[in-house]
C-alpha positions as CSV (number, residue, x, y, z in Angstrom):
1,M,-0.4,0.1,0.3
2,P,1.2,3.7,-0.9
3,A,2.6,5.6,2.0
4,G,0.3,7.7,3.3
5,A,-2.7,6.2,2.1
6,P,-5.6,4.8,4.3
7,G,-6.7,0.8,4.4
8,P,-9.7,-0.5,3.5
9,V,-12.1,-1.0,6.5
10,E,-13.3,-4.3,5.8
11,E,-14.5,-6.4,8.7
12,S,-12.8,-9.7,9.0
13,D,-16.2,-11.2,11.0
14,T,-19.5,-9.8,9.8
15,K,-21.5,-12.5,11.5
16,G,-22.8,-13.9,14.7
17,G,-25.2,-11.7,15.5
18,L,-26.4,-11.9,19.2
19,R,-24.4,-15.0,19.9
20,T,-21.1,-13.4,19.1
21,A,-21.9,-10.5,21.6
22,L,-22.8,-13.0,24.3
23,N,-19.6,-14.8,23.8
24,G,-17.9,-11.3,24.5
25,L,-19.6,-11.3,28.0
26,T,-16.9,-10.6,30.7
27,T,-16.6,-12.7,33.4
28,R,-18.2,-9.7,35.6
29,G,-21.2,-9.9,33.1
30,R,-21.4,-13.8,32.9
31,S,-21.7,-13.6,37.2
32,F,-24.5,-10.8,36.8
33,L,-26.6,-13.0,34.3
34,A,-25.9,-16.2,36.4
35,A,-26.8,-14.2,39.5
36,G,-30.0,-12.9,37.7
37,V,-31.2,-16.0,36.9
38,A,-30.6,-17.6,40.0
39,A,-32.6,-14.6,41.7
40,A,-35.7,-15.0,39.4
41,V,-35.7,-18.7,39.9
42,C,-35.6,-18.0,43.5
43,A,-38.4,-15.6,43.2
44,Y,-40.6,-17.5,41.3
45,V,-40.0,-20.6,43.8
46,L,-40.9,-17.9,47.0
47,G,-43.4,-16.3,45.2
48,Q,-41.1,-12.6,46.2
49,D,-42.2,-10.2,43.1
50,D,-39.5,-7.7,44.6
51,L,-36.4,-10.4,44.1
52,L,-37.9,-11.1,40.6
53,R,-37.5,-7.6,39.5
54,V,-33.9,-7.2,41.1
55,G,-33.3,-10.9,39.3
56,L,-34.3,-9.7,36.1
57,L,-32.4,-6.0,36.4
58,L,-29.4,-8.2,37.1
59,A,-29.9,-10.6,33.7
60,V,-31.0,-7.7,31.7
61,L,-28.1,-5.4,32.1
62,P,-25.7,-7.5,30.3
63,L,-27.6,-8.7,27.7
64,I,-28.5,-4.6,27.1
65,C,-24.5,-4.0,27.0
66,A,-23.8,-6.9,24.9
67,T,-26.5,-5.5,22.2
68,V,-25.4,-1.9,22.3
69,L,-21.6,-3.0,22.1
70,H,-22.3,-5.3,19.1
71,R,-24.1,-2.7,17.3
72,T,-21.0,-0.1,18.3
73,R,-18.5,-2.4,16.6
74,H,-20.1,-2.2,13.1
75,T,-20.1,1.7,13.2
76,V,-16.3,2.1,14.3
77,S,-14.0,2.5,11.2
78,G,-10.0,2.4,11.7
79,S,-7.3,2.9,9.0
80,R,-3.2,2.9,8.6
81,R,-1.1,5.3,7.0
82,L,2.8,4.1,6.6
83,S,5.5,6.6,6.0
84,P,7.7,6.2,4.3
85,S,7.0,2.8,3.0
86,R,10.7,1.8,2.3
87,V,13.4,2.5,4.9
88,P,17.2,1.3,5.3
89,T,17.7,-0.9,7.4
90,G,18.3,1.0,11.1
91,S,16.0,3.7,9.9
92,E,12.6,4.5,11.4
93,A,9.2,4.8,9.9
94,R,6.0,6.0,11.2
95,V,2.7,4.6,11.7
96,R,-0.3,6.5,12.0
97,L,-3.7,4.6,13.2
98,R,-6.9,6.6,12.5
99,L,-10.4,5.6,14.1
100,D,-13.9,7.2,12.9
101,N,-16.8,6.9,15.1
102,A,-19.8,7.0,12.6
103,S,-22.7,5.9,15.0
104,R,-25.2,8.6,16.8
105,L,-23.7,7.3,20.2
106,H,-20.7,7.6,22.2
107,T,-18.5,4.5,22.5
108,G,-17.2,3.2,25.5
109,L,-13.2,2.5,26.5
110,L,-11.2,1.3,23.2
111,M,-8.2,-0.6,23.2
112,L,-6.6,-0.2,19.8
113,Q,-3.7,-2.6,19.2
114,D,-1.6,-3.3,15.7
115,R,-0.2,-6.5,14.6
116,V,3.8,-6.2,13.8
117,P,6.6,-8.7,13.4
118,Y,8.8,-8.9,16.6
119,V,11.8,-7.8,14.8
120,L,10.0,-4.2,14.6
121,G,9.3,-3.8,17.9
122,P,6.7,-4.5,20.8
123,R,3.2,-4.5,19.7
124,P,2.0,-1.2,20.2
125,R,-1.2,-0.8,22.3
126,F,-3.2,2.4,22.8
127,V,-6.2,3.1,25.5
128,L,-8.9,5.5,23.9
129,D,-11.4,6.8,25.9
130,R,-14.6,7.5,24.9
131,V,-15.3,9.1,21.2
132,E,-18.4,11.2,20.9
133,P,-20.4,10.4,17.8
134,G,-18.7,11.5,14.1
135,G,-15.4,12.1,16.1
136,V,-12.1,10.9,15.2
137,R,-8.8,10.1,17.1
138,E,-5.4,9.6,16.2
139,V,-2.3,8.0,17.5
140,S,0.9,6.6,16.0
141,Y,3.8,4.7,16.9
142,R,7.5,4.4,15.3
143,V,9.4,1.1,13.9
144,R,12.5,0.1,12.8
145,S,14.7,-3.0,12.4
146,D,18.3,-3.9,11.7
147,L,17.6,-6.6,9.3
148,R,16.8,-6.5,5.8
149,G,13.0,-8.0,4.6
150,R,9.6,-7.3,3.6
151,Y,7.6,-7.2,6.9
152,P,3.9,-7.3,7.1
153,L,1.8,-4.6,9.3
154,G,-1.8,-5.4,10.5
155,P,-4.5,-6.7,10.9
156,L,-5.5,-3.6,13.0
157,Q,-7.5,-4.9,16.0
158,L,-10.3,-2.8,18.1
159,Q,-11.3,-4.0,21.8
160,L,-14.3,-2.4,22.5
161,N,-15.5,-2.4,26.1
162,D,-19.0,-0.9,27.8
163,P,-18.6,1.5,30.5
164,F,-19.9,-1.1,33.2
165,G,-17.4,-3.6,32.1
166,M,-20.1,-6.7,31.3
167,C,-18.9,-7.0,27.8
168,E,-15.5,-7.4,25.7
169,L,-15.5,-7.2,21.9
170,T,-13.0,-7.6,19.1
171,R,-13.0,-6.2,15.7
172,S,-10.5,-6.8,12.9
173,F,-10.0,-4.9,10.1
174,S,-8.5,-7.0,7.0
175,A,-6.2,-3.8,6.0
176,H,-2.8,-4.7,5.7
177,D,0.6,-3.0,5.0
178,T,4.1,-4.0,4.0
179,L,7.3,-1.9,5.3
180,V,10.4,-2.8,3.0
181,V,13.5,-2.5,4.7
182,I,16.1,-2.2,2.3
183,P,19.9,-2.3,2.6
184,R,21.7,0.4,3.7
185,T,23.4,2.2,1.0
186,E,27.0,4.5,1.2
187,P,27.5,7.4,-0.9
188,L,30.8,6.7,-3.0
189,P,32.9,8.8,-4.8
190,A,33.2,9.7,-8.7
191,L,36.4,8.4,-9.8
192,R,38.0,8.4,-13.2
193,L,40.6,6.1,-14.3
194,A,43.2,6.3,-17.4
195,G,43.2,3.7,-20.0
196,A,42.1,3.3,-23.3
197,A,38.9,1.7,-23.0
198,A,36.3,2.9,-25.3
199,G,34.0,5.6,-23.8
200,Y,30.9,3.1,-23.6
201,G,30.8,-0.3,-21.7
202,D,29.0,-1.8,-24.5
203,G,32.3,-1.7,-26.4
204,R,31.5,0.3,-29.4
205,H,33.7,2.8,-30.6
206,R,33.2,6.3,-29.2
207,S,31.8,7.8,-32.5
208,Q,29.4,5.4,-32.5
209,A,28.7,5.7,-29.0
210,L,28.3,9.7,-29.3
211,A,26.0,9.4,-32.3
212,G,24.2,6.7,-31.6
213,E,22.1,4.3,-33.9
214,D,18.9,5.1,-35.8
215,D,16.0,3.6,-34.5
216,I,14.7,1.1,-37.7
217,I,11.1,1.7,-36.5
218,P,9.7,4.4,-38.0
219,R,6.9,7.2,-36.5
220,G,4.3,9.6,-37.8
221,Y,5.2,12.6,-39.0
222,R,5.1,15.6,-36.7
223,H,5.2,19.3,-37.2
224,G,8.6,20.4,-37.5
225,D,10.4,16.9,-38.5
226,D,13.2,17.5,-40.7
227,L,12.0,16.1,-44.2
228,R,15.3,14.4,-44.8
229,R,14.1,12.1,-42.4
230,V,11.4,11.0,-44.2
231,H,11.2,7.2,-44.4
232,W,9.7,6.7,-48.1
233,R,9.3,2.9,-47.9
234,S,7.3,3.3,-44.7
235,T,5.4,6.4,-46.1
236,A,4.2,4.2,-49.0
237,R,3.2,1.2,-46.7
238,H,1.3,3.4,-44.3
239,G,0.0,6.0,-46.4
240,E,1.2,8.8,-44.5
241,L,4.5,10.6,-43.7
242,M,6.6,8.7,-41.5
243,V,10.0,9.4,-40.3
244,R,12.5,7.5,-38.7
245,R,13.4,8.0,-34.7
246,E,15.6,10.4,-33.5
247,E,19.2,8.7,-32.4
248,Q,19.5,7.1,-29.4
249,P,22.6,7.7,-27.5
250,Q,23.9,4.5,-26.3
251,R,24.6,4.2,-22.3
252,A,27.2,2.9,-20.7
253,R,26.8,-1.1,-19.1
254,C,27.7,-2.1,-15.8
255,T,26.8,-5.6,-13.9
256,V,26.9,-5.8,-10.1
257,L,27.6,-9.4,-9.1
258,L,26.5,-10.7,-5.8
259,D,27.9,-14.1,-4.3
260,T,25.3,-15.2,-2.4
261,R,26.4,-18.8,-1.8
262,R,25.9,-20.0,1.5
263,T,29.3,-21.7,1.9
264,A,31.1,-18.5,0.8
265,Y,30.0,-16.6,4.3
266,R,30.3,-17.0,8.0
267,G,28.0,-15.7,10.9
268,A,24.8,-13.8,10.3
269,G,23.1,-10.8,12.0
270,P,23.3,-7.0,10.9
271,G,27.6,-7.2,11.1
272,S,28.0,-10.4,9.1
273,A,30.0,-10.4,5.8
274,F,27.0,-11.6,3.9
275,E,25.2,-8.5,4.9
276,W,28.2,-6.1,4.0
277,A,28.2,-7.6,0.3
278,V,24.6,-7.0,0.1
279,S,25.0,-3.3,1.2
280,G,27.9,-3.1,-0.7
281,A,26.2,-4.4,-4.1
282,A,23.1,-2.1,-3.1
283,S,25.6,1.1,-3.1
284,A,27.5,0.1,-6.1
285,A,23.8,-0.3,-8.0
286,V,22.5,3.1,-6.9
287,H,25.9,4.9,-7.5
288,M,26.3,3.5,-11.2
289,L,22.6,4.4,-11.9
290,E,23.0,7.9,-10.3
291,R,25.9,8.4,-12.9
292,G,24.0,7.2,-16.1
293,F,24.7,3.5,-16.4
294,S,22.3,0.9,-17.4
295,V,22.8,-1.4,-14.1
296,R,22.3,-5.5,-14.2
297,L,21.8,-6.9,-10.6
298,L,23.1,-10.6,-11.1
299,T,24.0,-13.1,-8.4
300,D,25.8,-16.5,-8.4
301,E,22.8,-18.6,-9.5
302,G,22.8,-16.4,-12.8
303,S,19.5,-14.7,-11.9
304,P,19.4,-11.1,-13.1
305,L,17.1,-8.4,-11.5
306,P,13.6,-8.8,-12.5
307,G,11.9,-5.8,-14.1
308,G,15.3,-5.2,-16.1
309,S,15.2,-5.5,-20.3
310,A,15.6,-8.7,-22.2
311,D,19.7,-8.8,-21.2
312,G,18.9,-7.7,-17.5
313,F,19.9,-4.4,-18.1
314,A,17.9,-1.4,-16.0
315,G,18.1,2.2,-16.7
316,P,17.4,3.1,-20.6
317,A,14.0,2.6,-20.3
318,Q,12.9,3.5,-17.0
319,E,14.0,6.6,-14.7
320,S,17.1,5.8,-12.4
321,A,15.3,6.4,-9.6
322,D,12.5,3.8,-10.4
323,S,15.2,1.3,-11.4
324,A,17.2,1.9,-7.8
325,G,14.2,1.4,-6.1
326,L,13.0,-1.8,-8.0
327,M,16.9,-3.1,-7.0
328,L,16.7,-2.3,-3.5
329,D,13.6,-4.1,-3.1
330,T,15.0,-7.1,-4.6
331,L,18.1,-6.9,-2.4
332,A,15.9,-6.6,0.7
333,V,14.6,-10.2,0.3
334,V,17.8,-11.6,-1.4
335,D,19.4,-14.9,0.7
336,H,21.6,-16.9,0.5
337,S,22.0,-19.6,-2.2
338,D,22.4,-23.1,-1.6
339,G,24.5,-23.3,-4.8
340,G,28.1,-24.3,-4.5
341,G,30.0,-22.7,-7.3
342,L,29.6,-19.1,-9.9
343,S,29.2,-21.0,-12.9
344,R,26.0,-19.8,-13.8
345,A,27.0,-16.4,-13.4
346,Y,29.5,-17.0,-15.7
347,D,27.6,-18.1,-18.4
348,V,25.7,-15.2,-18.1
349,L,28.9,-13.1,-18.7
350,R,30.1,-14.5,-21.3
351,G,26.5,-14.6,-23.2
352,S,26.6,-10.9,-22.8
353,G,29.3,-9.6,-20.0
354,E,30.5,-6.5,-22.0
355,G,31.2,-3.3,-20.1
356,L,31.8,-2.7,-16.2
357,L,31.9,-5.7,-13.9
358,V,31.7,-5.1,-10.2
359,A,31.7,-8.3,-7.9
360,F,31.2,-8.5,-4.1
361,F,32.4,-12.4,-3.4
362,G,32.7,-14.4,-0.3
363,D,35.3,-17.3,0.3
364,L,36.4,-18.4,-2.8
365,D,38.6,-21.6,-3.2
366,E,40.6,-23.0,-6.0
367,E,38.0,-23.9,-8.8
368,Q,35.9,-20.7,-8.0
369,T,38.7,-18.7,-8.4
370,A,39.3,-20.0,-11.8
371,V,35.8,-19.6,-12.8
372,A,36.3,-15.6,-11.3
373,A,39.2,-14.9,-13.4
374,R,37.4,-16.3,-16.5
375,M,34.6,-13.9,-16.1
376,R,37.1,-10.8,-16.8
377,Q,37.3,-11.8,-20.4
378,R,34.3,-10.2,-21.8
379,S,34.8,-7.5,-19.5
380,R,36.3,-3.9,-20.2
381,A,37.0,-3.8,-16.7
382,A,36.4,-5.6,-13.7
383,V,36.3,-4.8,-9.8
384,A,36.3,-7.5,-7.1
385,F,35.6,-6.9,-3.5
386,V,36.6,-10.2,-1.9
387,L,35.4,-10.9,2.1
388,D,37.2,-13.6,3.8
389,G,34.8,-15.3,5.8
390,D,36.7,-16.9,8.2
391,E,38.6,-13.2,9.0
392,W,35.2,-11.7,9.5
393,A,34.2,-14.5,11.8
394,R,37.3,-13.9,13.8
395,G,36.4,-10.1,14.1
396,G,39.9,-9.2,12.0
397,E,41.9,-10.0,15.1
398,A,44.1,-12.3,12.9
399,G,45.4,-11.6,9.4
400,T,43.6,-12.3,6.2
401,R,44.8,-16.0,5.2
402,A,47.4,-17.2,3.2
403,T,45.1,-18.9,0.8
404,A,42.7,-15.7,0.6
405,A,46.3,-13.5,-0.2
406,D,46.8,-16.0,-3.2
407,R,43.4,-15.6,-4.7
408,L,43.6,-12.1,-4.6
409,R,46.9,-12.3,-6.4
410,L,45.2,-14.7,-9.1
411,L,42.4,-12.5,-10.0
412,R,44.6,-9.5,-10.3
413,E,46.7,-11.7,-12.7
414,A,43.9,-12.1,-14.9
415,G,42.9,-8.5,-14.7
416,W,40.5,-7.9,-12.1
417,T,41.7,-4.9,-9.5
418,A,40.7,-7.1,-6.4
419,M,40.3,-5.4,-3.2
420,A,40.3,-7.7,0.3
421,V,37.8,-6.3,2.5
422,P,38.4,-6.4,6.2
423,P,35.7,-6.4,8.9
424,G,34.0,-2.7,9.3
425,A,35.4,-1.5,6.1
426,E,34.0,1.8,4.6
427,L,33.3,0.9,0.8
428,A,33.7,4.2,-0.2
429,R,37.3,4.1,1.2
430,L,37.9,0.9,-0.8
431,W,36.0,2.3,-3.9
432,Q,38.5,5.1,-3.8
433,Q,41.7,2.5,-3.0
434,A,40.4,0.6,-6.0
435,G,40.1,3.4,-8.5
436,Q,43.7,4.7,-7.5
437,E,45.0,0.7,-8.0
438,G,43.2,0.8,-11.2
439,A,44.8,4.1,-12.5
440,G,48.2,3.1,-11.5
441,T,48.1,-0.1,-13.2
442,G,46.5,1.4,-16.5
443,S,43.3,-0.7,-15.9
444,S,40.8,0.2,-18.1
445,V,37.2,0.6,-16.8
446,A,34.0,1.4,-18.8
447,G,33.7,5.2,-19.3
448,S,31.0,7.4,-18.3
449,T,27.8,8.7,-20.3
450,T,29.8,12.1,-21.2
451,G,32.0,10.0,-23.4
452,H,35.2,10.7,-22.1
453,S,37.4,7.7,-22.5
454,G,38.8,5.5,-19.9
455,G,36.9,6.1,-16.7
456,W,34.5,4.5,-14.4
457,S,32.3,7.0,-11.8
């Protein structure tokens, strides 16, 4: 549900009538009813009219309270507003609850309760005084989570009590909201490396990239169009002037690869290596989209981001903000894969792997290091952030294993700009360091959309 939109106010249980109301009698109400019936029986046996009147009063009072309360529950509506509906980990969202009394009578004491997952905090409860006819009450509470995910909010429950405490009824509303907790992104510096790469990540010549290619699908003539762009064959077929579409500039491409293998990481929780990798992939994807790149989010299972183009890239056909939101929503629920290798991701990159490749790897054995090294062959430039699971599990107390250092060396020999990620490292600093190392070694990285050669931003 969009932030700020009230939810529908349908009732989940609309049947039951008086039986439902009687089931809501409290201990006090049941005691009054039992005492009234007993007094009436005794009055009938003893022939005491005064005792009969007392018995009838005791028995009728809880029944009247239950009937009035049952009618009231159908005239009280509730709604929820969530703002914002997408928050980074560790940030708060505000939930506003609104209660409307559409009846002509005052309500009794009300208790409002909203269901939230335990990771968002304690279940909020509010006690409201009597609401006048046509009156409105609004309350709010905050939720936050240090864990990514999609969390349902609701249903909203309303507990009604009569002034005498004879009856207690609960009404549930079917409206739900969903809070999406996305990985926290880190702003990254804009870098440019010297190199001989073409200005665009798709590998075309700079002149072609700047000029673009004509779209062979013609469109109808519009006032002011250059007559030199008339497509005469389509004009003859359609019976009206048709012109070639304007040239569309090509965008640089970037693939962000996230290693999600369960065997590649140790530990769990907000400070784990896997959560750092997810946050890093989100930061890199958002940064490249903001710099005008077409970005594809890829996992070790070879699954690209849903909603992209046919080849998985997002950006050119939709606004960057929408693409970033879609990627962050995907990363909010990404989890470990049970796969043991990177071969599926390699197959995808081998089919369309041109452009810039930014990878976030967990532990790499000798076989997976060889697969990762081959990924570099189709990319203009490749940057790898490698997390040593054992070092993260130890909290960085000991140095990186010799085998991990060997994996970095093999990746660098294959052309990667490979960076070791110590526990708690800042991605912005590693990003800057990767740019400096790439410039120092003469690595070529896909250029920016301005057409300058040899840069990555």
